[in-house]
N, C-alpha and C positions, 0 to 999 in steps of 0.2 A: 369716659373713662380713659386715659394714655395707656396704650399698653404696657403691662411693666417691664420693667428693664434692669440688670444686672449681670454681675459674671457669668451668676450660673445657669442662669437663662441664656445668655449669650451658647455658652456651650452645651446646654441642650438641646436651643435651637439645632446648631451647626452638626450634631449627633446624628437627630432627627434627619436632617437635611442629606447626609451620605450616610443615611443608611448603618450606622457605626454596629449596630446590637441587630439587628435582625429581625428586631419584636418591638415592639411599642413599650414608649417608655413606664417606668415603671418605679416609684418611689417605696419608702418605707416610714414610719416615724416609729420606732424600736426602742420604747423606755424600759427600765429594767424595772418591776415592780417591787421597789423600795421605799418609796415615799411616795408622795404628791405631787404633781406636776404644778410648776409653777412661771412665770411668766415668762421666764426663759425657757421655756417647753413649747408656750404658746409659738414662738419665734419660728421654732424647729416646724410642729406642726401647719402654721399658715404658710409657710413656704413648701414643705413636702406635698400637703394636698395641693397646694395652687400651681406647683410644676407640674404635678399629673395634670391636673384640669386643664389647663394651659396647654397644653400640648397632646389630649386627647388622651392620656393615658389613665394609668389607675395607681392610688396608695393605697398601700398594707397598713394595717397597724400588728405590730408584731411584740410579744413579750421576751425580751432578752433575760428569761428568769434560769441563770447559770449557776444561782448561788443560794442553795438552802436554808443559810442561817439568816438571811436580812429581807428573804422576800414571804410577801403575804397574799391570801386571797383579795383581800379590803384592800388594797392598792391598786391590785388589778379593776376591781370595780368602779374603785373612784375615779381612776386615771380613763375608763370606758366612760363615764357618765361626765367626765370634761370635755375629753375630745367631742363628743355628741354635741355638751352643751355649746362648746366656738363654734356647732354649725356645720361637722365634718362628719361623714358616713362611708366608715370600711365596707359597708356591706355585707359581703362572704367572706370578707379580706382579712378575718381575725386571726392572726398565728402565733405560737409559743414555738421558742426557743427548744424547749422541752419535748414538742413533739418529735423534734430531730435529734433527740437524744442515741438511738440505734444509729442514724446516720451517720452523725457525727462521730461515734464510734469506729465505724467503719472507714470512717474518712481518716484518723490516728493508723489503725489497722493500715491502713495501707502507705501510708507513710513510713512507717516503723519497717515493711517491706521494702522499700524503695531508698533503706539508709537512709532518709532524714527522719525520725526522730526517735529518740532510746529514753529509757526509763532510768532515771538517775535517783540513786538511794542518798545524796548528801542530804543533813539537814539544811531547813530553811535558812541560816546563818549561814553554814558555809554557801549556799548557791549565791546569797546575795555578796557577799565576801570575794569570792572569786569571780563577781562580773565585773571587778575592775572598778574603773572612774570614765570621765571624759578624755583624757591625758593618759591616762595607762590599759593595756589592753587584760582583757579576762582572761581568766585559768583555766583550760579547760579541767572537766569534771575526771575523776580516774575513772568513771563508770560510762564513760562515752563512747569508749569500742565494745561496748558489748555485743554481741553477735545478734543477727537479727532474731533468732529463733529462741535466744534467752529474754531479749525486750519482749517476743512476741507472748513468750510464758508468763514472764514478770507483770505485764499490763494484763494479762486475762484473768490472772490470780489476783490483782486490783481492783477488778470488775466482781471478781468473785466474793469480794470482802475479807481476803486471807490478812489483809495488812493492817494495822493501827492508820490515823491520823497521821499525814507527817512520813511517812517511812520512806513513800519515795514517790517523784509525779515524773511525769511523761515531758518531755524537752525538744522541742524542735533541734536540729543540727545543722546549724547555718555558719556560724563565726564567732569566735569569743574576742576576735580583734576588732570585730567590724566595728564602724566609726559611731553608728548610730545604738546607743545601748541597749535598744528594745529587741534589734536584731542578734545578740548574744546567745544562743541558745533559750528565748522562752518556753516558759511551761507552755502547756499544752495544757495538760490535765492532773486533778489532785486529786487525793484520797479526802471524801469527806461523810464522815457516816454522820448523815440528820438526813431528817425527814421532810421529803419536797413538798409544797403545798399541793401540787400536781401531780406529783409521781408517784409520791408514798415514799416506799424505804426502797424501790425498785432497785436504784441506785446508789451506788458509793461513792463513786466517782463521779467528778463533774466538770464540763471542760472549763476552760477558761473564756474569759468574753471575747479576747480575739480571734482565739480562737471560732469560737462560735457564729459572733457576730456576722464574718466576712461570708461563710457556708450556707448562713441562713441567707445572706442575703441570696449568692448564688441559686440556693434549694428556688428560693422566691422567684428566681428570673428577674433580679431588683437589673435596674439600668445604672441609676444613679443614687449613689450611697450616700447622703449630703450626712456632713457630721461636721461638728465644732473644731474651732482652729487648735485644740488640746491631742485629737486625733492625728495629728498633722503627720507626726514621728511614726504613727500605729500605719500611717499607710503604704509602707513600705514593707513590714509584715503581712497586712492583707492581700496587696498582690503575690509575695510570697508562698504563702497559703494553697491561694488559689490559681495560682500558678503550677506546684509542685502536686497537689491531685488532679491535674487534668481539665479545669472548668474552660468551654472554650466559650469566649468572647464572654469573659466575667465583667462583672456589675465594675462602674469605676467611681472608686472613693474621690469625693471634693471636699474640701474646709472652708467654712466660712465663719469669720468672729461670732463669736457669744455675746450675748445678750449682757452686759457689764450697767446696772441702772443704779444711781445715785440714792443714798440713803437706803439701801437694801443691801441683804445679800441672797445671791442666789447657788449657792455652795449645799448641797443637799445636806453635806453632814453639819452647816453650822443652822441649817434649818432644824434638822433634826434635834442639835443642841436646845434651839430656843425653844422646842417644844417639850424635850424629856427635862429641861431644869426649870420651870415653871416660866418664862421671862413670856410667853405667852398664853393661849387657854388650849390651845392646840393649831391642827394646821388648817382649821375653817376661822380660826381668829382675824377678825378682817384688817390687821396690822400686817398680817404675814403677804408676803407676795405672791404665796400661791395661787392657784384659778381657783380653788375654794375657798379662800379669805378674800380673794376680789368680790367674788360671788357675794360671798355674803357682805359685803362691805356696799351691794350695790350696783356695781360697775358689770356692765353689760357686754354679752359677747363680740358685737358692734363694735363698742369701743378699745376692744383688746385687737379685735384685727387691723382696725383703724393706724394703729398703733405701731404696729409688726409691718405696717402697710410702710406709714411714715417713716420709719428709721432705717427700712432695706435692707440689703445683704453688702455687707461688704467683707474685703479680706484681710482687714488688722481690725484688733482690738480697739476699743475707744469705750472711753465712760458716756451715759445715753444721760441726758437731765430728766430727773424725774416730771419736771414742768410740763412734758412734751407730753408723758402719758396722761397730767393732771387734766391738760388741754382736750387730750381724745375723749377723755372721759363725760367733761361738761358739753363738748361738743355736740355729743351723741345724746345727753339726757338732757336738752337744751330746747329741745324744739319735741319732746315724746310726754315730759311728766307735768302734770299739773303743779299750778303752785298754790298753798295753804298757807295759815299763818300757824306760827309756834314762836310759841315765849321760853325761853330756855332759862333763864333767870328771872323768874318772875316777882314784879314789885307790882301793890294794888293802886290803882289810880281809879281815882269816887268822884265823878260827876254830880256837883252839888247841886245843880240848877237842873237839872234829870230828874224825871219824874221815878220815886223810887220801886212804883209796882209795872214800869213799862217796860217792855223788849218790844223792838223790831227787827224786823229782817233785810238785811241791808245784801243786795244782787255784788255778787266779787267777780270777776270773770278769772277760768284757771288756768289763761296763758295770756302774755299780752300782745297786741296790733301787731308787731313785726314776726312772730309764729307764725300768723294765718289760720289758728284753730279755733275752733268754736266751742264754749261750755262754758258754766259758771255754777256756782253755789250757793243758796244761802246763808248768810252770817250774823247769828244772832248779836243785837246790839243792846245793852244795856246799862245801869246806873254804875255798878260797880266793874273795874275791868283788869286785866294783867298787860301790861308792858314789860320789857326790859329791863331791868337794874339799873344797864349801864345807857339805857335811854334818858336817864333823868340825874343831873347832876345839880346839886347847891349851887355853887361858884366855878360855873363853866369857865372854858379857857376859851382864848380867840380864836374864833372859827368853829365853834361846837353850836350848830345849830340843830341840836335837838331839845329837849325841854327843861325847864329850869322855873325859876320862881320870875315871874313877872310875864315868858315868854310863851309866844305862841307854838302849837306845830299840829300838823295835819294828820290825824289817825285814817289810817289806808282804809280807804271803801267808806269812808262814815264821815265825821265831820271836822274842825278845828276847834283845838281846846287850847285855854288858858290855864296856865299853874296859879293858882293865889295863896295856897297855904300845902305846911308839909309838916306829917302827923311823925312824931321821933317818939322810941323807945327813952321814956325818960334815965332809966339809969344805964343805958350804954350810947344813946346817943343815935342809935341805925335809926336808918330812913324805916319806917312801917307802912308809910299810905301819903299816896300823893292828890294833894285836892286842886279840882279842876272846872272849871267852867267851859260849858260848850256854845257853841253860834248854832240855835237852830236853824238859821235861813244858810247856813252850808255841807248841808249835807249833799255827801259826794266827793265832799273835802275840796269847796271852791269858795271862798269868800263870794259874796253877791257885791259887796261896792269894789271889787279887784284888789282889795289889799292883796300885797303877796306876802307869801309865806314858806320862807327853805326851807324848814324840818317835815320830813316824813317817816312816823312809826309805825309798826306793827301792831298788833295787839290781840285778845282772846278774852269774851265777854267771858265773867267771874263761874257765874251762876251756870252758864252751860260748856262751861272748859273740860276735857277730859286729860287727866294726871298721867302723864307718860314718862319714862327714863328714855333717856337722852345720850347716848353714846357717842361723846367729839373725838373722833379718830386721828390723828394726827402720822407723823412718818415715823418711820419705828426708830430710828437712829440720828442724832443733832449733827452728824459729820456725812459729808457727801461722801467720803469712802471710810465706811465704821473701821477699815486697818488704819489710818490716821489718828493712832493713842499713842499712848505713853510708852517706851521700852519696858518691857514685861505685865505690859495687860494687852489680851486679846481683845476683838472684834465684841464684845457684850460691854467693854468697859464706855461704847458710845452710843450705848442704847440711849432712848429718849423719854428721860422718868414720866414725861406729859404724852406721850403719845396715846394714852387711853385718859380721856376724863368722864366720868360718869355722872351724871346730870340727874336727879332722881327725884325732884318737883317741878320738874318741867310741865307744860300745861300746851295741849294743840287744841284748834278749835273742833265743831264736832263733826264736820265732812266725814273728817274720815273714820268715823265708829265705826262703820261694818265691812272696811277697804280688809281682805285679807291679807295677813303674815306675806313680805316680800312685796310690797305695793312700792312704789317708788313718787318723792314726791320734790316739789325746790320749796328748802321754808324759806317764805321770802327777807331777802334780805341775813340770810342766814348760813344757807348751801344747800346743796343736793345731800338729800337723806333716802333711807330704804328702812319699811320696817322690817326688824329683825326675823326672817324665817326660822328660825330656833325658836326665841326665847317670848317673843311678839303671841298676846292671847286679845280675843276678842273681850274689849272695853279696856283691855291693858295692853295699850300697845310699848314696845321700845323700840327706840331709833337709831340708827347706825347712821352717824356721815359718813356720805361717799367722798366728798371733796367742799371744799370752799368752795364762793365763788369768785373768787378773785385768780383771774388768770395768768398768772406773771409770762406764759409763754407768749400768750397771745400779746402781750403789750411789748415784750423784745422783739418778735418779728414783727410787731407795727413799728418799731423806731426803726430796727436794723432797715425795712422797705422805705422810711422817709430819710433816712441816714444815704441811701443811697440813692435816691430819686434827688438830693440835692447836693450830691457828689461829695459828703464827709463820710471818711472813713469811719467806719464800723468797732 
């Protein structure tokens, strides 16, 4: 495999060559524990751990836990579980911004003493209004010129809990006319009488993210602080804080494009809404783009890592076709998972010339020849079978090669059968059974006289079938860009009402009977599935569809390659 190459790795390589930092490469993955990780975070995890490993450095896992009202230990545990599942190990380098609260406080005192920070007693609304606009400068706070002594006294009393929420904030003293609005005396600390999940009630003032993040990087000796483009304007404040507190050889912030994935949303606020408003069953709903949801859906960590490598690292935002992710999932599962037969919407097929009391076992391979893996299972065959309801049509259109009156098809691994009769419900006309005859000499699916049969369908022996529930998951949104909705509507208007179809009466072959929850399969002709790790029970499996068999991205790539080789425009 060729070495990875992108603009971030080029920067890191040059810094290593010149010895810019005088210390080994050190990166970090710094989530806030206020929700579950999603596939966009996976891109950052793969990048941060990957860059550190490639350049002989280390990557920390740090929780930027500076907001006690939104953070929870269950998110901390879920994030650690997800990072490990993706295949990365922070070893003994697990850190929390809350571990640094005392040091951060002392840095704030240092800024006050240097005349670089002050306590502002304006209300939140006044501060917002006086910040100005892109075209007009802000207005200096009437408290901006408090003495160092008064600021120190107020800040200490803020820490001691003498004031209610919102009474005061600590602000950096920079420039209220600065063209970067984030530099217009940004807030560094606010009062928040709330219990922190780790520090309890020890603190009632909490640092803002921009203040805690850069200093936490510096404390940990981070060399390259990799973050997404929305933090580009924050870089100036990041550098200002580190410079003003006297950090030598400070970390370098580098921004890259975040992941924007079609037919989904990756905003944490929107994901929270999906959960809280009941549009999905939880953070691990297989329709969610969370790592937990993808895992429950049957996606492997290898597929996610491959996807992150495929899309690469860019400087500019763009949207990514979700077919790329689906392609990576199929490419990963295809050589790994066994093939079995599951009938999703059963229709009974009776072989009228097959002995009623007979059952035979047919040997069916788990993998096709091109996979190069061995293994097979016995599949029971009997007089009564279940086939897919849409594998039979009374009046088929042109090009339909499955079962129809008078037509012959191949039963996968079994025999050739010909439809001779149809049994219907007399009151509704619904087809209840299809009656066929079989050719006893066609065992294995080939006619002894060499006649050609185009259609092949799968089946399950009725008396050996295991009842199961099948959940057909599809894309969560109908639109590639969920924001593309009518005026006055929000992204939930683009939700796909068919993103989950539950089939209660499906049947699967008995070879899966003793498989544990979490086992993956390819259901022949249907797609890739996993037995649900939460809801499956022995003898009563529930299967989640991971992805369909049709690989649109691979077809697109094949077409582009063909057009390129023939000189046609793409």
